[in-house]
N, C-alpha and C positions, 0 to 999 in steps of 0.2 A: 456177363454180363460189366459191362463197361461201368466204370461212376457216373455217378448223376451231379447232372451241370441243370442251372437253371439261371435267366433271365430275372434279373429281378429287375421292377420301377426304380429308376431315376431321384424321383421328386418324392417329398414327403406334402406336395401338396397335390397329389392325382389321389380323386376321391373314388377311379373308375371299377376299382377290385372291391372296397368299403360300401359301394352304394349298389346295389342291385336297382335299384327303381330307375338311374339314371338307362336310359338306353341307350345302348350300344351304342348304337349309328353316333350319336352326341355325344358321346365322353369322348372327354376332352383331356389335356394334359397342360399344366397352365405352366409357364419356365419363362425369365427374361420375357415380359409382358406377348410371348406370340401364343397361340392358341395351337397345339397340333394336334391333328382329330384320329381317333385312334383306330392301328389297324383292323379289319376285317377276323372273321373270325372263320378260319380253313372249314374247309368239309370233309367230314371222316368220309374215306373208299372204300379200305379193306383191311381188317375181312368186315366181312356185309351184317348187318347188325344182328345180332344172337346165335350167328354162327359157329359152329364149332371145332375147336383149332387143336392142335398136336404142338409142341412147344420144342424146338423154335421155333416162330415167325414173325410176318412181317408187319408190320400197321403200317399204313398211306393215309395221306390226305393231300388233297388239292392245292396248288401253292395260291401267295396272297400278294398284292402288291400294297405298296405307302408312295406314298412321295419322296419323304425319307429314307426309302429302301428295305426292306428285309433282313434284319439278324441274324434270325433265328426263329430254330419254334422249337416249345416248352407242351412237351406229353409229360402225360397222371394215369395209374392205372387204380381202381379199389374195388375195395366188395362190394361197396356202397353205393348204390344212385349218387347221393348226397358228395360223395368224397370225403366220407368223414370215417375214418380216416384216409390219407395217401399212401397206401403201401409198395407204390414203385413210379420211378418218374426220372423224365431227362431231356437232354434239350441234344437239337440236330442243329449244325451250323447251315449259313444260308443258303440256300440254292436245295437243302436237303428235305425230301415230305417223305421221307419212310425213316425208319426201327424195325429193332429185329426186340421183338419181346421173350423172355426167357426167367427161367428163375423161380415158376411162379405154382402150388400148389395145384392139384387136379380142383375146380369149381367155377363158379361161375364171377369174374370179374366188367368193371363199368372201364372205360377211355374216351378223353378228351385231350384237346390239341387246342393250344394258343397263339396266337404269330405274334411274335416281338417285332419292333420296327427299326428303322436305324437311327433314332433318338431316347431306343430302349425302353418304351415305351408300351409294355404290356396291354396284348386285345383280351377280348371274352371271351371265353372259350370256345369249343365250337359245342352243339349238342352231345350228350355224352350215347354212346352205343356199348352194346354188353358181348360178351363173348366169351365162351366156355369152354376149357382147358379140360380134356379127357385122357389125354398122358403126355409121354413123351418118344417123338422121332425123332430120326434121323436127323444129326447133328450137333446131341447135345450128349453131355459125360449125363454117365447113370449117379443114380441115386445112394449115396453111401446111409451107412447106419450107425445113429450116434447110441452109443452107448451109456449110461448113468456115469454122473460125475465122480472120481476117485474115494477111498471113503466113504460118503454121506453124501448125502445133498442139502441138509440146512447147513449153509455158510454163515458168517459173520461179517460185518462190510470189511475191506481189507485183508478176507481171510484170500488166500491162494487157491482156487480149484481148479483138477483139471477133466478136460473132455478128450476121450481117444470113440476116432470113427474107423468106417474098414472104406477103406483105397477105391478107390473108381479106376479100369483106364483107360485114360484118355485127359485125365484130370490134369491140369497145369499147377495151378492150386486148388486153394479152398476156403470160406464163410465162412465164417459162425457169427450167429445173432439171437442176441436175448432181449427180451422186452416181458415189461408187465401188463402187455395187453400180446396174447393168442395170438392175432392180425399180424401183427410184427410193424406198428406203424412206420415210415420212414421220418418222422418226426421224435419218434420218443424210443427208436430202439437201439441198443448198443452192437454195431457190427467191427467187427475186425477180417479188415481182408486181404488178401498175398498170404495165406496160412502157407508154408510148403512143403508139411507134416502131417500127418494124419492125428499131432495130438496138438493141444492149445493149452497152456497154463494162463487163467488172468484173475482180476479179483476187481469186485466194484467196493465202490468206495457208498455210494448215495445213488437214485435211495432205498431203502430201506422194501421187502415187497417180496411177493411169487414169482419167481421168473421160470418163464417159457425158453429154453434154448434149442436151434437146429442149428445143423451144419448144410451149405452148398455145394459143391464142384463145379471146379470152375476152367476152359479149355484153352489154351495159347488165346483162343479167337474170344477170348472174353464173355462166352456165352454160357449160363447156368445150365446146370440138371435140375431136376427137381428136388427141393427140399427134402429131407429127411424127416425121420420122426422128430416127432418133439418129446425134448425132456424137462420137467416139471424141478424145480431147484425152491430156493428160498433162502434170502440174507437178510437177518434179523440180527439186529445189537443182543438181544434175549434169547438167540436159537442157543439147545444146548452144548456140552461142551462135551469131547469125545473123554474116553479113560483116558488117565494117566496114560506115562512112558512105564514099562515093565525093566525094573535091575537084571540085567544080564551077568555081567563080570569084572568083576574078581570075583572069585566065591567070598559070600557074606562071611567075618570072621575070619581070613589068609590073610598072612604078614611073607609081607612083598619088598623090595628092594625098587627101588630107580629104575627106569622110568615107567611108570603104571596106565595101563590101559585099561580105560571104563565102557562098555557098553551098553546102548540098553536097546529096546524094541520100541520101532518108529511106530506111530501115533497112527490114527486109519490115513488122515491126510494129513504127510510131513510139509512144515514149510520153508521156505526157503528162510535158511538167519535164524529158525523159529526157538529152534529147545535153549531152555538156560541150567547149567549146570554148577550146581554150588558141592562145596567140599568145607566140613567143619572141621573144628577142634573137639566140639561136643552134639551131644543128641537133641540139642536143642535150638540146636545153630544157630546159637549166637555169637562164637568164635569164626566166624567165616575165614578160613585161611586160603579158599580161591575159587573165584567168580568165575568161569567163564559164561559167557552170555553171546547171543548170536550163531550158536551153531549149526553149520547145516543139517548135517547129519549121525546117526546116533551111538556116535562114537570119542572119545577124547583122548590123549594119550598127555597126563600131565607128567613135566618134566622135573619138578622139584615140589618136594613140600618136604618139613620138616619131619623127624622120628615120632612116633607116637599111632594113638589111635584117630583114625578119622573116620568121621561121616556122609556122604553122598545120598545125592537127593538128583531129580534131576525135573524138567515140565519143555512143558511148548504154548507158545505162543499162536495161537489162533485166528488174527486180526482183531476186532477192536470189539469191546463191552458194550463203550460207549461214547458219543464222539470222543473222550478224555481219558478215558481206561481200555486198558489192552485186555483181550480175553485169554486167559491162561487157564491152562487144565488146572486138576487138583499136582501136586507134586508126587514124585514115585514113590513105590517102600524108600524106608532108608536103609544103608547099607551100609555095612563099617569094614575097612577093613587096617590094618596095622601096618605102620612105615617100620621097616626094619631099623631097630638103632646101633644090628654093627658097624662097628668103620667103613667108612664110605671108600669104596672103591673104582678107578674105573669102568666104566659098564663099552665105552664104542667113540670111539675116532671118526669121524666119517668132511666130509670138504663137500662146500656148495660147488666148486669149480673141479673138474677130474676127467682127462687130464687138463695141465695145463703150462702155457708155454714158457717161455724163457724171460722174464723179467714182467710177468704176469700175478697177479696175487690172486689167493681165494682165503676165505674160509674158512676154518679150522674148527669145529664143534667137538668143543668132550664133556661128555655125559656119565653123571659117578651114577655108582647105586645109590647114594643119600647125600642129605644136603648136611654139608660139617655144619656145627654149631659155633664155632670161629673161621675166620678168613682165615684158609687154607694151603699152601705152595703144593704146586703139583707138578712132580719132574717132567720133564719134555724130551725126547732123544729124537735122531733123526740119523737112518741109515746111509744118508748122503747127504750133509750139512751143508754142503756148496753147491747140491741140488734143490734144497727145501731145506733153508732154516730157521729151525724152532728158538723159541730161550728156551734159557735153563729150565726153567718155573715159570707155570702162569698160579694165579693167584683166584682160589674160588671164595666169591665173599660167602659170608656167612648164611645160613639159612639155602642155599640158594647149589644149586645140586647139577645144572648146564651153563656153559660158558663158550663163548665162541672167541677166538681174537686172527689178527689177518699176517698172514703167511704170503712172502713176495718168495718168485723161484727166482735159482739161481741159473746162469749161463751153462747151458749143453751142449753136446754136439751133436747126440743121437739121443733117442727114444729111452729114459732112466725110471727104470722104477726104483721108490721112495717107500720106504715104513716108520711111517710119525706114530713113537708109541708113547701114551703118557703111564706114568706109575704113582701111585700111593698104598701106603700102608699095607705092602707086601701086593699088590695086585696090579694090574698092566692090561690096556687096551689098544689095541693100535688100529691105523687104516692104511689103508695101501693108495699108494698118489703117480703116478705118471707124469714126467716133468718132458714135455716136449722142447725139442730146438726150434731156436726162430726160426723161420723161413719166408719170403717172398711169398704178401699175401696179396697186393692188388697195384693196378696203374691206373690214375683215372687224369681226365683232360677236363677242364671245364674253360669255355662254354666247349661242349661237343659240335659246336657246326658256326664259326667263322669266317671275317672275310680275310682272304688269301692277304698275305703281310701283317695280318695282327696281329696284337702276339697272347695266346693263352697261356693259360696257367696248368703242374700237371701237380701229380701228387703222388707218390711210392708209397706206400703202405706196407710194413713189414706187420707178419702173427705176433710178434713178441719185442722185448728189445732189442736192438743193435749190440751185436757181443762189446766186449773188449777191441779197440780199435777200428768200432765202426764196423758199418758194411758199404763197399761200393757198388755202388747198382750201375752195369753199362745199361744203354737206351741205342737204340738204332731204330730209323725209318724204313718204312720199304716205297718212300716214294719221297722225291725231292724237293713236293713241296713243303717237306716240314723239316729243320734241320736240329732236334733237341743235341744236348749236351751228350759227351760219348759217355759218360759217366756222373753220378753224381753220389752223392754218400750223406747216409745214414749214421750221424754222430751215436757213439759208444751211448747207450742206456735210452735213446730217441727210439719211437716207435718208427717215425713216420718224414718223408722230407719233402717240401715242395719245392721246383724251381720253375723259371720263366718257359717256354717251348717258343719257337720261332720258328712264323711263318713265311713264306712266300706265295708272289702275284699267280694268279691261277685265268688261266679261259675260261675253264669250264670246270664246273662243284667237280673238287677231285679229295674223292676219302682217302686217307694216310693211315697207316697203322704202325706203333708204335708198341716195340718192345724191347718189356727192361725184362732184366736179367742176374738172377743174383745163388750165389752154390748150387749152380746146378737146375734151378729151378726157374722159369718165365712165365711173362701175363702180359698181355695185350690189352689196348683201347684203341678207340677209334677214333679221329678228327675228319668232320669235315671242311672243306673248304671254299669258299663260293667267289665267283670274280669280284676282282675291285670295280664300283662305277666311277666315274669320269665328273670330277668336282663340276658345280656350274655356276659357281662364282663366288669372291669374297668379297667380302665388305669390310669398311674399318672403320670406327666406332670410338674417336675423333679420327678423323684420319688426318691431323694435325697435333701437335705439345709441344710440352719444353722437355727437354733435356731431365734433367735433373726429377729425379721421381714423377715421372710422366709416363705414361701407361694410354692404352687405348686398346679396344673390345673386336678381335673380327668373328665375324664369322662366317661363316661356309657351308655352302647348299647343295647337295645333288638333285635331282627333277626330281624322282622318286624314293620314295622311300624305301627301303632292305627289311629282307627276312633276318640280316645279319647286324650286328655292328661294321662301320665303315670306317674304314684309317687311312688316312690321306700323310703323306710327310710334308713336313712344314718346313720353310727356309725363311730366312734372311740374309736379304743382303751387303746388310753390314749390322754382321750380331753381337759386333763390341758396343753398338750407336744401339740396336733395338736388338733384345733377347728373345727367344720361342723355343717353345716345345719341339721337338725332334718332330711331333705328331698333332693331331687333331684325332677325334673320335664323334664321329655321328651315330648315335645309338638308331638300333634297331627299330622301323616303326616310324621316324621320321625324319624330315628331311633339312634340319639345320643343326649343326654344332658349332663349335666356335672353342675359343683356345683366347689366354690376353699375352697383350706385349709390353715389359718393362722397356723401359729409357734409360741412355749415360747421358751424363753433359757430354756438349759441344758449345765448337766455341760461332760457327756458324753454321746456317737454315744449311740441314742434311738431308738429301730425299731416301729413301730406302725403299727397297723390292722386299712386301710380304709374301709368299705362295706359296702355292699347295700344290701338288703332285700327285695322280692315280689312275691309273686307265690310261697311261701313257699323255692323257693330257692337264694341263699346270694353268691352273689363272692364277692372276696377282693381281697389286695393290698395292697405293703409296703412300707409306703416310712420312710425313714432313715434320722431323724436331727440328724445334729451333733454341738455338740458343738462351740462356736462364735470363727471365726480364723480358722477355717479347712479350707483350700484350695480345693479348687471347686475341680473333679477328670480330670484327662487330658481325652480328648476326643479322643475316639478312632474308631467311625462315623461323618466323616464332615459332606455327607449330604443322603438323601434317597428320591430319586424322582419316581413317574411313568411318563408314555407317549405312546397313551396321560391319561388323566385325567380323561377323562369319556367317556363309552363305551352300546356301546346294548349289553344286555347279550347274552354270544355266541360266543363276537370277542375278542382278546386277547388283551391285555395291557402290556407291558413294562417295569422289575424295572429295578436300576440305584441302586448300594449302591455306596459310595466313601470313602473312607480313605484323612484322611490327610496327607499320607505319603508312600511312597512304600512298599509293606508287605512283609514282613521276610519271610527268605527258609522257604518251607514246605506250602508257602501262609496262610492267613487270612480267617476261616471260618464265615461268619457273620450269624446266627441263623434268621428265618422268622416268622409270623404267622399273621392268617388272622384272623378277630372277626366274619366273616359270612363266613364260610367255602364254604352254598349252595350258595351266589353269585357269590364269589372267591375265586379261591384256591391261593397260592402258595409252592414254595420245602419247603421241613423243613429247607433249610438251602441254602445258594451262597457261594461260594469258590472266593477268590479275591488271583489269583495266586501270586507266591514268584516276586517281583520285579515291581508289577503292580499298580495303586491305583485305580483300581473301576471295578467292573461286573456286565454285567447283568443276568436278569433270566426273565422268563416268568412267567404272568401272568394270567393264564385260570377262564375268568368269564361264565358263567351259565344265561341260560333265566328267569329271574327277573324282582319283581313289583320296582318304583325307589326305589334304596335304597345306601348311600353310606359308602363303606367298609374300616373300617379301618386297615391297616397295620402295619407291625411295625418290624424292621430291627436293634438285638442288637449283639452288640461286647463289651466285659468284660464289664464294667460301662455303658455303653450309648446305651440307647436306641433311638431310631427315630422313627418318622412316619408319615406316607402318607395314603392321600385318593386317594378313587378310587371309581368314580361314575359310578355304572350299574346300566342301564336303558332299561326297554321295547320299544319293535318297538312303531315308534311317534303312540299313538292313533287317532279315526275317532277324527274328531274337533269337541267342546263338548260347548254349549254356556259358554261364560268367563262371560259378565258384559253385562249390559244393563242399559243404562246412558240418563240423557236430557238432553238440557241445550238450553233456559238455565233452571237451578231450579228451579224458579218461575216468573210466568208471568200473567197478571189480564185476567182476564175472556174474552176471546174473543179473544185472540190472541195463534198464536200455538208455539211450540217447536220442536224442532227436535230431537229426540229418534236417538238414535244409538247401535245396535246388534252387539256384539262386539265377533268370534268366539278366541278358545284357539287354533285355527290353520288356517293355507287354507281353505278355501272350496274347497271339490273334483270338479272332471265335474260332472255336472250336480246345482252347488250347495248346498246349504244348506236353508233348509226352517224354520223359528222361529217362531215361534207361539205368539200372543200378547195378551195381556185383558189387563182390566183398573175395579180398583176393585169400580170406582165411573163413571160410564159411564155421569150421569145427569153434572160432571165437566170437565171430556174429555175422548177424544174418542182415540182409535189410529186403524189401519189396523189390519184386521183379522190376518194375515202375514207378515213378511217381507222376500225376497230371498238373503241372502248371494252370490252372482256370484261366479262361480267356481276361484277359485284361489284368490281371494280377502278373507279378515279376520273382515269385518266388513259389514254393510248395513245399512241406515239412511231411517227414516221413518217420517212422521210427524200426529205428535199430536193436538188435535184439541179440544180445550177448548168453557168450557160456561160461560155466565156469573156468578158470586157468592156471596152473600150475606157476608161473611167472606172466611176468610182465610182459603185453604182449603186441605191440602193437600190430592194427590190422586198416589194409587199405578201401576207401568207398568210394568208387569209381560210377561216375554219372556222364551220360554220353545223350547229345541233344544239337541238332542244329549241326554234325557236323565237328562239334565241341568236343575235349572229353577235360572232365575236371576229378579231380581230388581230394579224398580228405583224410586225414590219418584219425583214428581212435583207440583209444590205451587202454585193453582189458589186462585187469592185474587183477590175482589175488587178492583175498580178504583181508586189512589191513591186520597189525597185528590187534591185539584187544591190549585195550586200557591196563597199568597197572600206575602204585601209589609213585607220583615224585616227589613231594615236597609235604612237612608239615611246618608251617608258621604260628608264629601269635604275636598279635600285635593289640595292644602296645605292649614289649618283650617285660614290663618292670608295671605294677600296679601298688597300692596302697591296699594291705590287707583289708579287706573288703568291698572293693572295688575290683566291677569283673573285668574281666578281654576277652575280646575273642583270638578264636583260633579257624588257620583253613589247610584242610588238606587240598591239595593239586592232582592233577591224573595228568600220565603224558599222555592222555589220546583222548577225543570224548568217551561219555560214558555208556555204554551199551543199555539199551531195551529191558527198561526193568531199574534202572539204577546201577551203582558200583557200592558195595558198603565197605568203610574201612574202619577197624576197629581202633577202640580209642582207650588209653588210660593216660594215667599221673602216680608217679614214684612216691609221693608228697603227697599230703594230707590238707597242707597248706593251698593245693590249686585243685579242683576239683573237673572234671570234662565228661564228659555225657560215654556211654559205653561204647556208643557208633555213631557215626554222620552218613548219611548217602549221598552220594552223589546223584543228581536227577541225570536222568535220561538225556543225553545229547550233552550237556554238560561239559568243563573241565576240573572244575572246584566246589569247595562249596563249605557254609561257614557253621563252627560251633562255637558256642559260649562256655569262659572256661571262668565258675566262681572261685574265691578266693576266702579265706579265714583271717581272723586278726590274726599277727604278727609282731612279735616280740624285736627280733632283729630281722633284717634280712634273712630268705630263705629262696633258694632255688630250685623251684620244681620242674623237673622234666616231661615234657607230655609226649607219647609215645603212639604213635598210629601204625597201624600195620595191616593189607588186605595181600591176598595174593602172594603171599612167600615177601614181601617187599615190609621191610620198617626201616620209618624213618623219624628221626627226632627234635623238639623244639624247648627251651628252657622261657621257663616265663620265672622273675626275679617278685616275691613279694616283699615286700618292705612294711615296717611299725608305719603310725600316723605319723602326719607333721604335723605342722603348727599353720592355726590359721592366718591366711593373708588376704588380701583385697585387689579384687581386678576390678579397677574403670576402665569404661570402654566410652570414647566419644565417636557419635553419630553422624557422619555430616552427606551430604551429595542431593540425592536423587528423594523426594518426600513424602511419605507415606509409605516408606519399607521403616521395617526397625531390627537389629541386632538379636541377635538371641545366644546363646550359649549350649552344651552339651558335656559335661552334665548341665541342668540346670542352675540358674542364679541372674544370669546376666538377660532383660528385655527392657533395652531402648529404642525410643524411637528417633529418626534422623530429624536432627534439625540440637536434640538434647544431649544430657551425658548421664551415665546410672553406673553403680557400682554393687561387687558381691562378693560374697567372702566365701572364701575354699580353702581347700586342706593343702598345704603344699607339697607337690609330688605331683598332684594332679594333672590331668594330661586333658587339655581343655580346647574346644573347637567351636568357634565361631563361625555362623553363615550368617546371611538377607535371608528375609524371608521372597517367596516366589521367587528364588531360583537367583536373586536377580549375583551379576558380580561385586568387589568390591576390591580395593586400593587397601592395602590394610598396611599399618608401620607402630613400632611400637615396642610393643616386647611380643609384639608378634607380624614379622612383615612378610607382605607377598613380593619386596625387593621392587618395588615401582610394579609389579604387574598384572592384572585384573586377575580376581580366582574367586570359587565363590566362596571358597572356605578358609580360615585360617587355621592351623592349628599349634600349640604349644604346651610345654609344660611346664607351672605355676611353683616358683622357687620362694619368692615373695612377691610382696605390693609388691605391683603392675599396674599400667595401661597402654591399653590400646587405642588408635585411632582409624574406624573404616573412612572410604569416601567412596562411601554405596553411590554406584554408578547407570 
């Protein structure tokens, strides 16, 4: 079944569809003051009215005519003669008066057709006809059997549900449809196309309701089989929740050493990132030591826990229970285990990269059997310190049992096995690593296709660092067209070296192979050289300059754009007077390039010849270099313009030359030239009539590839230039870009791809073929259609879980063009942990509260992140815990203080997931009263207030308040206004919304409200 398209009326002024009482013959569309007749209704031809048919079958109708042409036809199918609702629709291209229908269940249906004219005015629909589907005939895939959804049929909004169905021979893809109306109306059904497998998972956010689901098989010709059986399911916030998971291991009450693997049973309908695991120090779960959220699998290996009895439980998130709350199962039964208090010993030593190449680095991970109560040094040894050096010790932080450190491999000449051993408390653990010698990895040449005679760039890469003394890599070429250096040297410790690659002129496309060799290993790269074209012209602007600090700009043109960059040699007849580069480049796809000319002092006027050479042809221009102080010549032309500045080849443009004053008797003859006469020609001259200041002339253009023609107008010592773009007729649109957004996703999440055309799609749309180079990580539909008149279309990129960051290339092809985009599929991010705790202010008077803030290393998971709090001194009291809300990285809490007779420092401690952070709060005895005076000026109608309360001053007045010395006071302006603060609280001349300071004695502040 092809993707539905539909032509739509282009003006809200049309009333033909909404007012059926208007006769179709007279129905009009009014736009821009014109009355456009509606196209007539087609006559239905086949199948005959009431016919019994097997699908797929063809419907056809008569062609109609319209003064503006026919843009296409829309057809609709419904089970009701009133076409409420429409269950199938599509459109055809101009001139196509038939289409294929498939994908309907057995039964009686009605169909109709309307025409759409060249002004995109929809005509009246034809009188409907009926047909009866009696079965599926040849040419259609079979029918799948749809099974019930996984787990149960009562789901919550945003709960992922999974359906499976039987495979059908000949099916290329499948379509899954869901709707709250069992007729599956086009307007309201949910439809997933291009499903490559016989299983599909999705979630419905809204609306709530009782749903019907079915699946259709689709073959490579986009023909659908009959719909499958219908499965009922519901999506409601108040649907029942499944039973919670059941704990499996470790055995209840067991005494264990780290690491500890915890497992539980899957719920009937497991969710992506659905499990939350809590490990607490108490059975009431008031002191959470480990909170692991958004787990995919029913297992978790815990690397660090403090010694002692631990209690654990798990639940599952099953979508949403309301628009703002999650649907969460009950907690599982609580199980316990004891983390052994025996002195910790090493359990394992592992490596992120193994084998490792000389000079490369790897993380070494070290696991202990328990978490030491204080920071502990662990002894490390290497069986080959020169190949794999490690520090003598590494420190394991307190209450942590796992750590890692970076190790860089040394130089070896052959594969070298190394054993890394960690020792603590009489126990040891080892890991085996192989260090490989550095070898030649690759040779790359950029660009891979270049104009003969131009200089390419090349890079030699090693698999690791070059050894002491470096690496001398020999180079050779199988063609005299490319002459690499005999050797290039990779410095000791480096991984690569870049070098220029000289090429020579060729008369035909020539592919050369360059070989790099080192230590008995070789690698190759190819570069293709193209013939160098001839320069068509060189022009200078200006053509005359003074010597000292003088300059000119040379423009070099070729006859037609090249597929590669064009390089020409450049020379100056007096290089001491006029300095130029050795070469000039004309980029691929354009016809002009340029270079600067810089001049030096001369004592007499000197003519310098500037030349460009290539393809056996030399073009030259003369630059006049004058002694310093020579006045510039008077301009004899003031302007030279063309209008329009860009035309389609074969259409004219108009040139205009303008003098600075009236032309003398007899007129002024202006000489004209074109650098590309095959694309645009001008008369040899144009005369500005006596007494006139300007003259026009016709520029004749010819069919051409896209090019820019440089036109010149000369009179006396003045030459002016104007550019005219000559373009071919607009080409058929091709694929111009494929993008993905976001460009990086966690495996299991989707990204949105966009295929963009170079121009609007024609009638019928443009089909863009899609593919993925790694379907295990990311899949795309086989194609996406850019609708007629649109320039882009989006498609979904589905991803799967990966173990490491995986780049996937998404490729699109259409109109002879292929474009790619890279999507990076990453493993799930590390869970959030406690990063810091802070208090503000850090010093308060007893009885005054402070605010604490806990900060995480990453955003909190669903359900939030609990942090336990405590204070070591009754002078300051913190809550038992604070929760960082899901998606946030921090949370605040209030710290109350008691009266103090002396300054007292209280330590606020925050703990979560085995991580502990502290902050100090100083509680001071009460100070003496002091007066704060505030004067407010500036914007009338606003007020300045304080926190704590005491100041409330209207702009244009002064007010005072009494505060205890040592109080931190924040001043602010009503309605969020800015102010410039000065006095005891200063914003240093800047506009700020608030100003905070500590009052230690009587003080005054001025606020200039903005």
